C-alpha positions, 0 to 999 in steps of 0.5 A: 884760732884765726891768724889775725886774733893770733897775731892780737894775741901775740902782740898782748903777750909781748907786754906781759911776759918775757921773751920765752914766754910769749906763745905759751905766757897766757896759757901755761902755769909756769909755778907748780904750787899743790897747796893753792890746788887744794885749798881751791878743790876744800872750797868747791863743796856744795855748803859754798854753792851759789845757785842762779835761777834765771827766768821769766816765772820768776816775775813778780817774786823779786823784791829787790831791785840792784842800783845800776841798771834796777833789775830785780832779783831777790835772795834765799837761803838753801832750804835745810833738806837740800843742804842734808841731803847734799851732806850725805853719799846720794845717788846721781843724777845719772842724767847730768854728766858732761857731753860726750864726744858728737859722733852724730853730726850730718850735714844736708844740702839741696839745690832746687834749681829752676829757669824761671828765676834769671828770666827778668829782673822781677823774677830774681827779686821775686826770689829773693822776697820768696827765700826771705819770706820763707825764712820768717815763716820758718823761724818760730816753727824751727825755734825747738830745732835751734835750741836742740842744736839743730842749724837751717839756712836757706839762701837764694842762689843764682839759679836756684834754691840752696837748703842747708840743715845741719845737726844730729842726725836722729833729728834732722829728717824732721827739721828738713820735712819741716823746711820742705812743708814750708815751702810746700804750703807757701804763704805770707799775709800783705803785712809781711810781704811789705815789710820783706820788700822794704827790708830788702830795699835797704839790702839792695841800696847799701849794696849800691852805694858800697864801692866794693860791691858795685864794681864786683857788679859792674865787672861781672854785668859785662863779663856774664851775658844775660846776667841781672845787675843791682840796679836792674833789681832795685829798680825793679823793685821800687817800681813795685810788686804785689803779693799776687805777682810773688804767689804766682810766681813761687806756684811756678817756680814750684810746678817744674825743678831739677833738684839735687842734694848732698847727704855727709856724715852720719847717715845711711844711703838709704836715709840720704834718698829718702831726704830726696823722696820727700822733696820729690813727693811733696813737691810734686814737681815737674822735671825740667825739658832741658838740661839747665846750665847753673852757671852765666854763658860767658863773653870773650873780652877782644884783645886790648884794654877796656876801661868801664868807669862809673861814678859811685852812688854815695855822694858822702863816700870818697872810697874809690874801687879800682879792679884791672882784670885779665881774662884768661879763658876756659882752661883746663885744670892744670891751667887752673891750678897754674894760675893759683901758683902765679896770684899766690907770687903776687900777693906778697910783691902786690902789696909791697908796692901798692899798698907799703911804697905806693900807699894807695889804700889798705885794700889790696890784693891779688886774685884768681878769677874764676868766672862762670867756669872762664879763668882769669885773674884781677889787682884791686886796689880801694883808694880814696878820692880825696887821695887818688885818681883812680886813673894814676891808681889804674897806671899804678897798677900797670907799672907793679905787673910790669916789675912783677914780670921782671921779678919773676923772671929773676926768680930763683929755682929755690924761691920758685920751689918754697912756694910751689911746696907752700902751695902743696903744703896748703891743699895736703892740710887735713880739714878740722872738722867735717864741714870744710870738707862738706863745703868742698863737695857742696861746691863740686855740686852746686857747680855740677862739676862733681870733681871731688878728688880735686886737691888730688888733681891740683897738687899733682899738677903742682908738682910738675911745674917749672919757673918757665911755666910760670914766667910763660904764663904771665907773659901770654897775659900780658902780650900784644893779644892780652884781654884787659878789663879794668872797671873803676867805681868813683868816689867823691873827693878834689882828685876827681872832677865833675863834668865841669871841671870842678871837684866832685863831692862838694856838696856831700849832702845830695844823692846820687840817682842810684836807678842808674849808672853813671859813666864817666870818660878817659882822662888824658892819662888813660884815653890814648891807651884805652877802648872806653865802655859807656854802654854795658849792654850795648857793648857786649851785645856785639861781642862773641860768647864763650861755651860753657865750660867746667874745669874738671880736666 
C-alpha cells in the first residue's frame, strides 16, 4: 500500500474503531458467527444466480429502459433446461478455473541510440513527433496484445528510442516483433502528422507554463552543455515542420544506430539474443562511426553564488519556484552514497524549518542530484508571489543550511547511526516484484554504467562512514570555494515587481511570450552577494566542461 493511502485509511479507521482496532478494524472480523456463514453459503446455489450479459451484440434487443440514465436493458428467466442441468451433478468445464500463480512474466527493454537526435532543436522535436506517431500507429494492431495482458511503451529518450515490453513470455516475441515491424516500415498520413503536432504544441506549452517544470528546464540548460531547452523545442515546432522532414529524419535515424537491450524474467539466453537479432535484421542499420555518450557534458560552475532569475510564462499563475543547487563534481560511488546520507539527514529539518516554521510553501524538499554523472545537492521551495518574494525564499534557504550545519555538528553518535541504519535497511529491502529489479538493472544499461550490484557497494560504503565524514562533507560544499547556483522562476503577485516598480500580475488576462525567457535583475536583497546570469548561452560558453563521468567506483 502507498504510504499516503495507508495514512488516509488509518485516519478513517480512527473515526470508526476503538484504539486497539485502528490497524485491523477494517480487515478482520471479530465476531465469529458460524450460522451467518452457513446461511450465506446456503444461498450460493445456481437456482438463485443472476447472470448479467454485457455486449454490443444486444443492441436493438433490449425493450426496457432504466429511469436515471435511460440505459436500455432486458430481463428474462433462465431457461428450464439450464436450471435442470444445474440441479444435477454435471461435469465442470476444465477451462473455467481461478488463475494460477503467474510464473511466466518477462520484461524486454531496448535502447536504440542515435547521435542524430541532439543535433538540433528541430531534430529533438521531430523525434518526439516520430515516437508519438509510432505509438498511434500501433494502437490498433497492438490492441489484442493489450487484451492478452501484454504491455508496451515507447519513450522518446534524450539520446534514443526506448522500447519497453512486458507480459507472458510465450506471446511477448510477437508483440516485440510487431513494434519493430512498424518501426521499420514507419509511415504517416498528413492528417495524423497534423494531429500529433497539434497535441505536441499543447504538451510543450503546458510544460513551459508550469513554474516547477520551467525551473528544471532552466537548471539543466545551465548545467548540461548542448542541451536544447523546452523553449527551443517549442519555437522549432511553432516555426513549422513538414511531414517530408519527419520521414527524412526517420530514414536517417534508422540508418545508423547503436542498440542495447535488457531481457529479464522467464526467458532463455537464446531467446534473449533472438530479440536483438530481430532488431538488427529488420532495421538493417549501420553501426555508429564512434562510441556515443548517453549523457550530456556538464559545465563546471565557477566558485561563488550565481543567480538565474526568470519570469514565469503564465501571467495568471502566482506560483514561484526557487532551487538552490550546490555542485560537487565528478565523484566516486562512496561520495555519492555520502551525499545520499546527507540529504536524508536534511529532509526532516528542511521541511520543519522552511515549511512548518517559515510557512514558505507546501512544496519543500532537498535532493541528491546526479546530473549526467556530476554530483550535487539542492534545496527546492515552491512558493507564491502573492505571499513571498523569491529572493526572501532564497535567503531563508541559506538560513536553513546555516542552521543545518550547526545541527549536524551537534548530532549524537546514536542519532547518526540511526540514520545510517535506516538508509541501509532501505537499500536492503527485498523487491516486491520483478519489475523493481528490472528498473534498477535497466538504469544501469541505459546510462551505460553496468554496475548491477550497485546497492551492495552503497551498503558497504554506508557501513564505513562516521559522523565526522558527514560534517566535513557538508562543510566542503559550503566553504568559500563552493559552487552555488540559484534558479528562480518568478510568479505574478504583489511581492514581485514589474520593471516599472508596480506589483506584477495585476493584468492577469494578458499572456506572456512563451517563445523566450525574460531575465530579471536581482533586488537589493541579493544584488551584492550573487553573480547574475542574464544570458544562459553566453554564461555557459565561457565555462570549462567537466569530463564525461560514470559513478561506478
